[in-house]
MDTraj code that builds the backbone (N, CA, C; nanometers):
import mdtraj as md
import numpy as np

residues = "UNK UNK UNK UNK UNK UNK UNK UNK UNK UNK UNK UNK UNK UNK UNK UNK UNK UNK UNK UNK UNK UNK UNK UNK UNK UNK UNK UNK UNK UNK UNK UNK UNK UNK UNK UNK UNK UNK UNK UNK UNK UNK UNK UNK UNK UNK UNK UNK UNK UNK UNK UNK UNK UNK UNK UNK UNK UNK UNK UNK UNK UNK UNK UNK UNK UNK UNK UNK UNK UNK UNK UNK UNK UNK UNK UNK UNK UNK".split()
xyz = np.array([
    [0.0930, -0.1194, 0.0090],
    [-0.0126, -0.0008, 0.0031],
    [0.0901, 0.1382, 0.0013],
    [0.0615, 0.2247, -0.0921],
    [0.1484, 0.3399, -0.0987],
    [0.1009, 0.4435, 0.0300],
    [0.1848, 0.5335, 0.0334],
    [0.1759, 0.6300, 0.1701],
    [0.0405, 0.7135, 0.1366],
    [0.0223, 0.7356, 0.0063],
    [-0.1186, 0.7980, -0.0255],
    [-0.2417, 0.7275, 0.0252],
    [-0.2195, 0.5895, -0.0096],
    [-0.3411, 0.5093, 0.0143],
    [-0.3527, 0.4944, 0.1745],
    [-0.2493, 0.4920, 0.2288],
    [-0.2402, 0.4723, 0.3902],
    [-0.3150, 0.6166, 0.4561],
    [-0.2747, 0.7330, 0.3989],
    [-0.3368, 0.8425, 0.4443],
    [-0.4576, 0.8552, 0.4070],
    [-0.5163, 0.8233, 0.3067],
    [-0.6469, 0.8267, 0.2842],
    [-0.7158, 0.7185, 0.3778],
    [-0.6596, 0.6106, 0.4171],
    [-0.7363, 0.5134, 0.4602],
    [-0.7561, 0.5609, 0.6118],
    [-0.6541, 0.6199, 0.6767],
    [-0.6711, 0.6833, 0.8043],
    [-0.7787, 0.8026, 0.7969],
    [-0.7809, 0.8837, 0.7214],
    [-0.8743, 0.9705, 0.7173],
    [-1.0316, 0.8979, 0.6909],
    [-1.0327, 0.8337, 0.6043],
    [-1.1721, 0.7352, 0.5879],
    [-1.2283, 0.6582, 0.7169],
    [-1.1226, 0.6080, 0.7869],
    [-1.1465, 0.5213, 0.9110],
    [-1.1814, 0.5996, 1.0134],
    [-1.0923, 0.6977, 1.0478],
    [-1.0986, 0.8007, 1.1536],
    [-1.2054, 0.8706, 1.1546],
    [-1.2369, 0.9508, 1.0697],
    [-1.3463, 1.0407, 1.0401],
    [-1.4887, 0.9920, 0.9788],
    [-1.4694, 0.8593, 0.9680],
    [-1.5811, 0.8003, 0.8949],
    [-1.6517, 0.8953, 0.7626],
    [-1.5722, 0.9000, 0.6873],
    [-1.6022, 0.9488, 0.5434],
    [-1.5842, 0.8643, 0.4217],
    [-1.6501, 0.8966, 0.3384],
    [-1.6324, 0.8391, 0.2079],
    [-1.4914, 0.8937, 0.1345],
    [-1.4477, 0.8053, 0.0502],
    [-1.3376, 0.8650, -0.0424],
    [-1.3450, 1.0051, -0.1250],
    [-1.5003, 0.9982, -0.1480],
    [-1.5288, 1.1259, -0.2322],
    [-1.5342, 1.2502, -0.1403],
    [-1.5250, 1.2574, -0.0171],
    [-1.5224, 1.3653, 0.0554],
    [-1.3829, 1.3973, 0.0965],
    [-1.2830, 1.3221, 0.0759],
    [-1.1350, 1.3404, 0.1051],
    [-1.1034, 1.4821, 0.0807],
    [-1.0968, 1.5254, -0.0571],
    [-1.0533, 1.6455, -0.1058],
    [-1.0934, 1.7719, -0.0363],
    [-1.2456, 1.7620, -0.0078],
    [-1.3033, 1.8765, 0.0589],
    [-1.2915, 1.8570, 0.2130],
    [-1.2439, 1.7619, 0.2668],
    [-1.2317, 1.7385, 0.4071],
    [-1.1528, 1.8751, 0.4769],
    [-1.2152, 1.9324, 0.5794],
    [-1.1581, 2.0337, 0.6465],
    [-1.2133, 2.0517, 0.7720],
    [-1.1165, 2.0695, 0.8774],
    [-1.1394, 2.0576, 1.0501],
    [-1.2566, 2.1332, 1.0602],
    [-1.3704, 2.0648, 1.1322],
    [-1.4721, 2.1472, 1.1607],
    [-1.5791, 2.1609, 1.0709],
    [-1.5462, 2.1096, 0.9440],
    [-1.6537, 2.0886, 0.8335],
    [-1.7403, 1.9522, 0.8390],
    [-1.6788, 1.8698, 0.8975],
    [-1.7481, 1.7442, 0.8985],
    [-1.7834, 1.6992, 1.0449],
    [-1.8957, 1.6366, 1.0650],
    [-1.9351, 1.6094, 1.2096],
    [-1.8291, 1.5483, 1.2970],
    [-1.7616, 1.4496, 1.2226],
    [-1.6602, 1.3829, 1.3012],
    [-1.5199, 1.4209, 1.3174],
    [-1.5149, 1.5548, 1.2562],
    [-1.3682, 1.6308, 1.2717],
    [-1.3877, 1.7444, 1.3443],
    [-1.4159, 1.7370, 1.4789],
    [-1.4111, 1.8053, 1.5832],
    [-1.2667, 1.8011, 1.6684],
    [-1.2674, 1.8753, 1.7961],
    [-1.1320, 1.8528, 1.8565],
    [-1.0821, 1.7065, 1.8860],
    [-1.1901, 1.6340, 1.9389],
    [-1.1547, 1.4793, 1.9583],
    [-1.1284, 1.4295, 1.8492],
    [-1.1967, 1.4420, 1.7368],
    [-1.1664, 1.3832, 1.6033],
    [-1.0248, 1.4175, 1.5323],
    [-1.0005, 1.5550, 1.5793],
    [-0.8405, 1.5820, 1.5407],
    [-0.7355, 1.5188, 1.6068],
    [-0.7615, 1.4920, 1.7419],
    [-0.6557, 1.4370, 1.8317],
    [-0.6450, 1.2751, 1.7882],
    [-0.7848, 1.2327, 1.7551],
    [-0.7823, 1.0843, 1.7044],
    [-0.7191, 1.0545, 1.5714],
    [-0.7424, 1.1547, 1.4856],
    [-0.6834, 1.1529, 1.3519],
    [-0.5156, 1.1807, 1.3559],
    [-0.4766, 1.2825, 1.4472],
    [-0.3293, 1.3083, 1.4723],
    [-0.2555, 1.1647, 1.5073],
    [-0.3311, 1.1327, 1.6255],
    [-0.2738, 0.9987, 1.6775],
    [-0.2475, 0.8753, 1.5811],
    [-0.3511, 0.8589, 1.4981],
    [-0.3495, 0.7554, 1.3977],
    [-0.2474, 0.7886, 1.2900],
    [-0.2247, 0.9122, 1.2474],
    [-0.1307, 0.9470, 1.1562],
    [0.0153, 0.9151, 1.2242],
    [0.0467, 0.9644, 1.3227],
    [0.1457, 0.9329, 1.3915],
    [0.1901, 0.7820, 1.3699],
    [0.0925, 0.6946, 1.4193],
    [0.1103, 0.5550, 1.4273],
    [0.1340, 0.5089, 1.3140],
    [0.0533, 0.5351, 1.2072],
    [0.0640, 0.4732, 1.0623],
    [0.1965, 0.5359, 0.9929],
    [0.2471, 0.6421, 1.0174],
    [0.3733, 0.7052, 0.9512],
    [0.4976, 0.6876, 1.0404],
    [0.4726, 0.6598, 1.1764],
    [0.5976, 0.6443, 1.2620],
    [0.6633, 0.7900, 1.2731],
    [0.5800, 0.8948, 1.2989],
    [0.6462, 1.0360, 1.3186],
    [0.5649, 1.0814, 1.4543],
    [0.6302, 1.1866, 1.4661],
    [0.5572, 1.2757, 1.5982],
    [0.5295, 1.4200, 1.5615],
    [0.4133, 1.4417, 1.5503],
    [0.3895, 1.5949, 1.5326],
    [0.4093, 1.6735, 1.6476],
    [0.4740, 1.8058, 1.6391],
    [0.4654, 1.9094, 1.7035],
    [0.3658, 2.0032, 1.7150],
    [0.3414, 2.0664, 1.8061],
    [0.2145, 2.1564, 1.8247],
    [0.1980, 2.2325, 1.7089],
    [0.2819, 2.2868, 1.6449],
    [0.2642, 2.3706, 1.5009],
    [0.2104, 2.2726, 1.3983],
    [0.2471, 2.1545, 1.3851],
    [0.2161, 2.0570, 1.3008],
    [0.0573, 2.0193, 1.3239],
    [0.0161, 2.0063, 1.4366],
    [-0.1084, 1.9795, 1.4784],
    [-0.2010, 2.1020, 1.4494],
    [-0.1681, 2.2264, 1.4685],
    [-0.2295, 2.3425, 1.4494],
    [-0.2621, 2.3513, 1.2965],
    [-0.1647, 2.3190, 1.2378],
    [-0.1596, 2.3414, 1.0698],
    [-0.2535, 2.2329, 0.9985],
    [-0.2519, 2.1339, 1.0724],
    [-0.3341, 2.0107, 1.0196],
    [-0.4774, 2.0360, 1.0069],
    [-0.5135, 2.1337, 0.9144],
    [-0.6486, 2.1694, 0.9093],
    [-0.7564, 2.1380, 0.8094],
    [-0.6895, 2.0476, 0.7215],
    [-0.7570, 1.9871, 0.6026],
    [-0.6784, 1.8822, 0.5618],
    [-0.7546, 1.8154, 0.4481],
    [-0.6899, 1.6911, 0.3939],
    [-0.5676, 1.7280, 0.3024],
    [-0.5636, 1.8456, 0.2452],
    [-0.4493, 1.9059, 0.1750],
    [-0.3525, 1.9252, 0.2593],
    [-0.3790, 2.0218, 0.3656],
    [-0.2824, 2.0774, 0.4729],
    [-0.2056, 1.9714, 0.5198],
    [-0.2841, 1.8525, 0.5512],
    [-0.2283, 1.7299, 0.6321],
    [-0.1041, 1.7038, 0.5312],
    [-0.1196, 1.6804, 0.4180],
    [-0.0323, 1.6367, 0.3032],
    [0.1070, 1.7186, 0.3169],
    [0.0833, 1.8409, 0.3432],
    [0.2085, 1.9354, 0.3410],
    [0.2618, 1.9197, 0.4748],
    [0.1977, 1.8917, 0.5953],
    [0.2582, 1.8614, 0.7154],
    [0.3516, 1.7595, 0.7031],
    [0.2748, 1.6214, 0.6452],
    [0.3649, 1.5079, 0.6484],
    [0.4734, 1.5149, 0.5362],
    [0.4625, 1.6110, 0.4585],
    [0.5888, 1.6208, 0.3742],
    [0.6900, 1.6972, 0.4352],
    [0.6663, 1.7950, 0.5301],
    [0.7487, 1.8444, 0.6206],
    [0.8489, 1.7451, 0.6801],
    [0.7750, 1.6508, 0.7164],
    [0.8327, 1.5305, 0.8030],
    [0.8957, 1.4200, 0.7165],
    [0.9083, 1.4606, 0.5851],
    [0.9812, 1.3614, 0.4928],
    [0.9038, 1.2426, 0.4512],
    [0.7616, 1.2702, 0.4645],
    [0.6797, 1.1422, 0.4244],
    [0.6207, 1.1866, 0.2965],
    [0.6679, 1.1123, 0.1796],
    [0.6137, 1.1336, 0.0373],
    [0.4806, 1.0861, 0.0179],
    [0.3794, 1.1618, -0.0103],
    [0.2440, 1.0848, -0.0390],
    [0.2224, 1.1087, -0.1913],
])
top = md.Topology()
chain = top.add_chain()
for i, resn in enumerate(residues, 1):
    res = top.add_residue(resn, chain, resSeq=i)
    for name in ("N", "CA", "C"):
        top.add_atom(name, md.element.get_by_symbol(name[0]), res)
traj = md.Trajectory(xyz[None], top)
C-alpha cells in the first residue's frame, strides 16, 4: 500500500467519511472532525507513519490537503 493510500485510509476510517469527501475535508466542516476527532486523526497518523507531530504541525493540520503538506515537512512522501 502506498503512503497516499495509507493516508487516505486513516482519514476514511478515523473520520468515517467516503473517499469522495477526502479532497474537501476540513477541520470542523465534518461531523466527526471536531477537537476530539482531530486528536484521534493525529494519533492515527503518528502511528501509521511513525512520526511525531509538534504543536505547530497539529495546528496546521486543518484539512486533507494541509495534512499532506505537514507530512511532507516530516519527509513522508505522499
